[in-house]
MMTF fields as JSON, N, C-alpha, C and O atoms, coordinates in Angstrom:
{
  "mmtfVersion": "1.0.0",
  "mmtfProducer": "UNKNOWN",
  "numBonds": 251,
  "numAtoms": 252,
  "numGroups": 63,
  "numChains": 1,
  "numModels": 1,
  "chainsPerModel": [1],
  "groupsPerChain": [63],
  "chainIdList": ["A"],
  "bondAtomList": [4, 2, 8, 6, 12, 10, 16, 14, 20, 18, 24, 22, 28, 26, 32, 30, 36, 34, 40, 38, 44, 42, 48, 46, 52, 50, 56, 54, 60, 58, 64, 62, 68, 66, 72, 70, 76, 74, 80, 78, 84, 82, 88, 86, 92, 90, 96, 94, 100, 98, 104, 102, 108, 106, 112, 110, 116, 114, 120, 118, 124, 122, 128, 126, 132, 130, 136, 134, 140, 138, 144, 142, 148, 146, 152, 150, 156, 154, 160, 158, 164, 162, 168, 166, 172, 170, 176, 174, 180, 178, 184, 182, 188, 186, 192, 190, 196, 194, 200, 198, 204, 202, 208, 206, 212, 210, 216, 214, 220, 218, 224, 222, 228, 226, 232, 230, 236, 234, 240, 238, 244, 242, 248, 246],
  "bondOrderList": [1, 1, 1, 1, 1, 1, 1, 1, 1, 1, 1, 1, 1, 1, 1, 1, 1, 1, 1, 1, 1, 1, 1, 1, 1, 1, 1, 1, 1, 1, 1, 1, 1, 1, 1, 1, 1, 1, 1, 1, 1, 1, 1, 1, 1, 1, 1, 1, 1, 1, 1, 1, 1, 1, 1, 1, 1, 1, 1, 1, 1, 1],
  "groupList": [{"groupName": "VAL", "atomNameList": ["N", "CA", "C", "O"], "elementList": ["N", "C", "C", "O"], "formalChargeList": [0, 0, 0, 0], "bondAtomList": [1, 0, 2, 1, 3, 2], "bondOrderList": [1, 1, 2], "singleLetterCode": "V", "chemCompType": "L-PEPTIDE LINKING"}, {"groupName": "MET", "atomNameList": ["N", "CA", "C", "O"], "elementList": ["N", "C", "C", "O"], "formalChargeList": [0, 0, 0, 0], "bondAtomList": [1, 0, 2, 1, 3, 2], "bondOrderList": [1, 1, 2], "singleLetterCode": "M", "chemCompType": "L-PEPTIDE LINKING"}, {"groupName": "GLN", "atomNameList": ["N", "CA", "C", "O"], "elementList": ["N", "C", "C", "O"], "formalChargeList": [0, 0, 0, 0], "bondAtomList": [1, 0, 2, 1, 3, 2], "bondOrderList": [1, 1, 2], "singleLetterCode": "Q", "chemCompType": "L-PEPTIDE LINKING"}, {"groupName": "ALA", "atomNameList": ["N", "CA", "C", "O"], "elementList": ["N", "C", "C", "O"], "formalChargeList": [0, 0, 0, 0], "bondAtomList": [1, 0, 2, 1, 3, 2], "bondOrderList": [1, 1, 2], "singleLetterCode": "A", "chemCompType": "L-PEPTIDE LINKING"}, {"groupName": "ASP", "atomNameList": ["N", "CA", "C", "O"], "elementList": ["N", "C", "C", "O"], "formalChargeList": [0, 0, 0, 0], "bondAtomList": [1, 0, 2, 1, 3, 2], "bondOrderList": [1, 1, 2], "singleLetterCode": "D", "chemCompType": "L-PEPTIDE LINKING"}, {"groupName": "THR", "atomNameList": ["N", "CA", "C", "O"], "elementList": ["N", "C", "C", "O"], "formalChargeList": [0, 0, 0, 0], "bondAtomList": [1, 0, 2, 1, 3, 2], "bondOrderList": [1, 1, 2], "singleLetterCode": "T", "chemCompType": "L-PEPTIDE LINKING"}, {"groupName": "LEU", "atomNameList": ["N", "CA", "C", "O"], "elementList": ["N", "C", "C", "O"], "formalChargeList": [0, 0, 0, 0], "bondAtomList": [1, 0, 2, 1, 3, 2], "bondOrderList": [1, 1, 2], "singleLetterCode": "L", "chemCompType": "L-PEPTIDE LINKING"}, {"groupName": "GLY", "atomNameList": ["N", "CA", "C", "O"], "elementList": ["N", "C", "C", "O"], "formalChargeList": [0, 0, 0, 0], "bondAtomList": [1, 0, 2, 1, 3, 2], "bondOrderList": [1, 1, 2], "singleLetterCode": "G", "chemCompType": "PEPTIDE LINKING"}, {"groupName": "ASN", "atomNameList": ["N", "CA", "C", "O"], "elementList": ["N", "C", "C", "O"], "formalChargeList": [0, 0, 0, 0], "bondAtomList": [1, 0, 2, 1, 3, 2], "bondOrderList": [1, 1, 2], "singleLetterCode": "N", "chemCompType": "L-PEPTIDE LINKING"}, {"groupName": "PRO", "atomNameList": ["N", "CA", "C", "O"], "elementList": ["N", "C", "C", "O"], "formalChargeList": [0, 0, 0, 0], "bondAtomList": [1, 0, 2, 1, 3, 2], "bondOrderList": [1, 1, 2], "singleLetterCode": "P", "chemCompType": "L-PEPTIDE LINKING"}, {"groupName": "TRP", "atomNameList": ["N", "CA", "C", "O"], "elementList": ["N", "C", "C", "O"], "formalChargeList": [0, 0, 0, 0], "bondAtomList": [1, 0, 2, 1, 3, 2], "bondOrderList": [1, 1, 2], "singleLetterCode": "W", "chemCompType": "L-PEPTIDE LINKING"}, {"groupName": "GLU", "atomNameList": ["N", "CA", "C", "O"], "elementList": ["N", "C", "C", "O"], "formalChargeList": [0, 0, 0, 0], "bondAtomList": [1, 0, 2, 1, 3, 2], "bondOrderList": [1, 1, 2], "singleLetterCode": "E", "chemCompType": "L-PEPTIDE LINKING"}, {"groupName": "SER", "atomNameList": ["N", "CA", "C", "O"], "elementList": ["N", "C", "C", "O"], "formalChargeList": [0, 0, 0, 0], "bondAtomList": [1, 0, 2, 1, 3, 2], "bondOrderList": [1, 1, 2], "singleLetterCode": "S", "chemCompType": "L-PEPTIDE LINKING"}, {"groupName": "PHE", "atomNameList": ["N", "CA", "C", "O"], "elementList": ["N", "C", "C", "O"], "formalChargeList": [0, 0, 0, 0], "bondAtomList": [1, 0, 2, 1, 3, 2], "bondOrderList": [1, 1, 2], "singleLetterCode": "F", "chemCompType": "L-PEPTIDE LINKING"}, {"groupName": "ARG", "atomNameList": ["N", "CA", "C", "O"], "elementList": ["N", "C", "C", "O"], "formalChargeList": [0, 0, 0, 0], "bondAtomList": [1, 0, 2, 1, 3, 2], "bondOrderList": [1, 1, 2], "singleLetterCode": "R", "chemCompType": "L-PEPTIDE LINKING"}, {"groupName": "ILE", "atomNameList": ["N", "CA", "C", "O"], "elementList": ["N", "C", "C", "O"], "formalChargeList": [0, 0, 0, 0], "bondAtomList": [1, 0, 2, 1, 3, 2], "bondOrderList": [1, 1, 2], "singleLetterCode": "I", "chemCompType": "L-PEPTIDE LINKING"}],
  "groupTypeList": [0, 1, 2, 3, 4, 5, 6, 7, 8, 7, 9, 7, 10, 6, 11, 3, 3, 8, 3, 12, 2, 9, 13, 7, 14, 6, 13, 12, 5, 12, 4, 15, 3, 8, 6, 3, 0, 13, 6, 6, 12, 4, 3, 3, 7, 9, 15, 5, 7, 5, 6, 0, 4, 2, 11, 2, 10, 0, 15, 7, 3, 8, 14],
  "groupIdList": [1, 2, 3, 4, 5, 6, 7, 8, 9, 10, 11, 12, 13, 14, 15, 16, 17, 18, 19, 20, 21, 22, 23, 24, 25, 26, 27, 28, 29, 30, 31, 32, 33, 34, 35, 36, 37, 38, 39, 40, 41, 42, 43, 44, 45, 46, 47, 48, 49, 50, 51, 52, 53, 54, 55, 56, 57, 58, 59, 60, 61, 62, 63],
  "secStructList": [7, 0, 0, 0, 0, 0, 1, 7, 7, 7, 6, 6, 2, 2, 2, 2, 2, 2, 2, 6, 1, 6, 6, 1, 1, 7, 7, 7, 1, 1, 6, 6, 2, 2, 2, 2, 2, 2, 2, 6, 1, 4, 4, 4, 6, 6, 7, 7, 1, 7, 7, 7, 7, 7, 7, 1, 1, 7, 6, 6, 7, 7, 7],
  "xCoordList": [12.39, 13.025, 12.054, 12.556, 10.829, 10.075, 10.366, 10.952, 9.971, 10.228, 11.461, 11.514, 12.487, 14.032, 14.461, 15.053, 14.242, 15.333, 14.481, 15.028, 12.877, 12.362, 11.921, 12.155, 11.249, 10.479, 11.395, 11.16, 12.503, 13.936, 13.662, 14.038, 13.047, 13.026, 14.283, 14.472, 15.201, 16.003, 16.47, 15.529, 17.632, 17.558, 16.911, 16.572, 16.711, 15.806, 14.474, 14.021, 13.95, 12.543, 11.726, 11.037, 11.638, 10.91, 10.744, 9.695, 11.985, 12.409, 11.326, 10.536, 11.47, 10.947, 9.367, 8.531, 9.373, 7.439, 6.92, 5.696, 7.784, 7.003, 7.182, 6.104, 8.329, 8.224, 6.986, 6.514, 6.571, 5.617, 4.259, 3.443, 4.15, 2.843, 2.457, 3.097, 1.126, 0.584, 0.893, 1.218, 0.806, 1.004, 2.468, 2.81, 3.555, 4.771, 5.1, 6.317, 4.352, 4.692, 3.439, 2.258, 4.055, 2.914, 2.265, 2.654, 1.275, 0.191, 1.21, 2.078, 1.081, 1.783, 0.629, -0.57, 1.164, -0.139, -0.597, -1.496, -0.273, -0.893, -2.156, -3.268, -1.886, -2.917, -3.886, -4.548, -4.15, -5.012, -5.533, -6.631, -4.864, -5.211, -6.021, -7.063, -5.736, -6.187, -7.848, -8.636, -8.215, -9.134, -10.126, -11.315, -9.401, -10.227, -10.569, -11.47, -9.968, -10.302, -11.399, -12.416, -11.085, -12.246, -13.751, -14.723, -13.699, -14.931, -15.61, -16.803, -14.597, -15.179, -15.332, -15.35, -15.429, -15.276, -16.938, -17.558, -17.551, -18.708, -18.888, -19.943, -17.41, -17.591, -18.19, -18.738, -17.977, -18.377, -19.837, -20.421, -20.658, -21.862, -22.884, -23.765, -22.66, -23.678, -23.258, -23.804, -22.411, -21.825, -22.695, -22.828, -23.122, -23.777, -23.992, -24.323, -23.636, -23.683, -22.66, -22.893, -21.706, -20.381, -19.164, -18.644, -18.983, -17.304, -16.518, -16.816, -15.299, -14.414, -13.139, -12.605, -12.853, -11.913, -10.349, -10.039, -9.581, -8.108, -7.422, -6.874, -7.052, -6.293, -4.936, -4.779, -4.048, -2.697, -2.723, -1.675, -3.893, -3.568, -4.817, -5.942, -4.503, -5.828, -6.328, -5.689, -7.879, -8.53, -8.019, -8.028, -7.538, -7.432, -5.903, -5.417, -5.323, -3.375, -3.076, -3.66, -1.784, -0.918, -0.147, 0.377, -0.062, 0.689, 1.854, 2.648],
  "yCoordList": [10.993, 11.971, 12.038, 12.011, 12.113, 11.929, 10.757, 10.697, 9.627, 8.153, 7.936, 7.724, 8.086, 7.809, 8.893, 8.464, 10.04, 10.714, 11.332, 11.377, 11.876, 12.828, 11.619, 11.69, 10.507, 9.376, 8.213, 7.409, 8.502, 7.789, 6.18, 5.312, 5.886, 4.555, 4.071, 2.857, 4.964, 4.603, 4.334, 4.113, 4.326, 4.207, 3.302, 3.573, 2.246, 1.175, 0.49, -0.645, 1.95, 1.649, 1.192, 0.208, 1.919, 1.346, -0.234, -0.861, -0.674, -2.087, -2.815, -3.706, -2.233, -3.163, -3.274, -4.135, -1.842, -1.557, -2.031, -2.126, -2.446, -3.326, -4.656, -5.152, -5.382, -6.435, -7.018, -8.138, -6.221, -6.274, -6.513, -6.866, -6.141, -6.197, -7.734, -8.616, -7.602, -8.892, -9.102, -10.222, -8.18, -8.125, -7.975, -7.879, -7.945, -7.136, -6.184, -6.008, -5.208, -3.913, -2.904, -3.155, -1.503, -0.672, -0.186, -0.357, 0.404, 0.759, 1.955, 2.375, 2.427, 3.327, 4.152, 3.882, 5.098, 6.114, 5.638, 6.341, 4.771, 4.2, 3.398, 3.47, 2.825, 1.641, 2.697, 1.903, 3.514, 4.699, 5.556, 6.109, 5.638, 6.313, 5.235, 5.599, 4.062, 3.2, 2.649, 2.11, 2.792, 2.535, 3.823, 3.692, 5.143, 6.264, 6.279, 6.994, 5.647, 5.707, 4.49, 4.598, 3.492, 2.354, 2.949, 2.859, 3.632, 4.121, 5.295, 5.519, 5.858, 6.692, 6.32, 7.085, 5.014, 4.294, 3.777, 3.73, 3.411, 2.867, 1.69, 1.322, 0.918, -0.284, -0.496, -1.521, 0.623, 0.773, 1.08, 1.341, 1.081, 1.663, 1.065, 1.682, -0.446, -0.822, -0.601, -0.891, -0.152, 0.005, 1.292, 2.387, 0.958, 2.257, 1.732, 0.631, 3.079, 3.219, 1.916, 1.252, 1.76, 0.732, 1.559, 2.597, 1.1, 1.785, 0.976, -0.21, 1.535, 0.698, 1.371, 2.475, 0.112, 0.294, -0.074, -1.083, 0.281, 0.214, 0.439, 1.541, -0.892, -0.683, -1.414, -2.079, -1.358, -1.869, -3.29, -3.925, -3.727, -5.001, -5.759, -5.264, -7.116, -8.059, -8.599, -8.969, -8.391, -9.159, -10.506, -11.374, -10.63, -12.003, -12.44, -13.382, -11.764, -11.929, -11.726, -10.99, -12.461, -12.358, -11.132, -10.774, -10.469, -8.791, -8.953, -8.013],
  "zCoordList": [6.634, 7.507, 9.171, 10.295, 8.879, 10.248, 10.799, 11.88, 10.082, 10.432, 11.445, 12.656, 10.373, 10.563, 11.673, 12.663, 11.589, 12.379, 13.702, 14.803, 13.469, 14.198, 15.264, 16.471, 14.624, 15.577, 16.32, 17.222, 15.541, 15.894, 15.545, 16.334, 14.428, 13.832, 13.188, 13.104, 12.705, 12.16, 10.579, 9.817, 10.071, 8.682, 7.891, 6.739, 8.417, 7.992, 8.157, 8.01, 8.61, 9.018, 8.147, 8.416, 6.746, 5.539, 5.288, 5.14, 5.279, 5.099, 6.207, 5.894, 7.563, 8.644, 8.606, 8.881, 8.078, 7.966, 6.988, 6.899, 6.006, 4.706, 5.48, 5.808, 5.866, 6.397, 7.319, 7.124, 8.232, 8.885, 8.83, 9.681, 7.176, 6.451, 5.907, 5.334, 6.365, 5.585, 4.017, 3.623, 3.26, 1.845, 1.506, 0.327, 2.726, 2.343, 2.225, 2.292, 2.021, 1.756, 2.047, 1.805, 2.72, 3.006, 1.655, 0.499, 2.096, 0.503, -0.021, 0.744, -1.215, -2.135, -2.581, -2.524, -2.987, -3.466, -4.817, -5.277, -5.472, -6.494, -6.047, -6.571, -5.263, -4.771, -3.864, -3.194, -3.635, -3.193, -4.345, -4.28, -5.219, -6.757, -7.401, -7.947, -7.424, -8.218, -7.449, -8.227, -6.194, -5.801, -6.127, -6.42, -6.022, -6.266, -7.986, -8.426, -8.627, -10.22, -10.38, -11.065, -9.751, -9.759, -9.444, -10.194, -8.041, -7.527, -8.568, -8.769, -9.064, -9.931, -11.511, -12.475, -11.468, -12.867, -12.858, -11.796, -14.137, -14.353, -13.602, -13.085, -13.562, -12.957, -11.464, -11.057, -10.786, -9.352, -9.445, -8.393, -10.842, -10.256, -9.426, -8.828, -9.438, -8.554, -6.928, -5.864, -7.182, -5.37, -4.77, -5.316, -3.789, -3.442, -1.676, -1.236, -0.915, 0.675, 1.219, 2.229, 0.476, 1.056, 1.725, 1.316, 2.415, 3.31, 2.744, 2.598, 2.303, 1.706, 2.548, 2.446, 3.515, 4.447, 4.113, 4.746, 3.548, 3.079, 3.769, 3.782, 4.991, 5.721, 5.559, 4.535, 6.378, 5.917, 6.86, 6.98, 7.48, 7.906, 7.88, 7.939, 7.777, 7.278, 9.008, 9.993, 8.69, 9.934, 10.103, 9.23, 11.378, 11.467, 11.336, 11.963, 10.583, 10.745, 11.623, 12.418, 11.846, 12.832, 12.751, 11.696, 13.852, 13.656, 14.172, 14.211]
}
């Protein structure tokens, strides 16, 4: 409702937003949850002092 009506992007805003992303879709809640689960797991044990910048775009990609 916010994107379509309040911001005036129309009913097809989600499809347009997905198509504009390098991976063809916006992040989902499960993408963020998967990162959190990994960081809380033993597999992430060797990671220290790291910034994980989970962005919607790829550096160097055409936007």
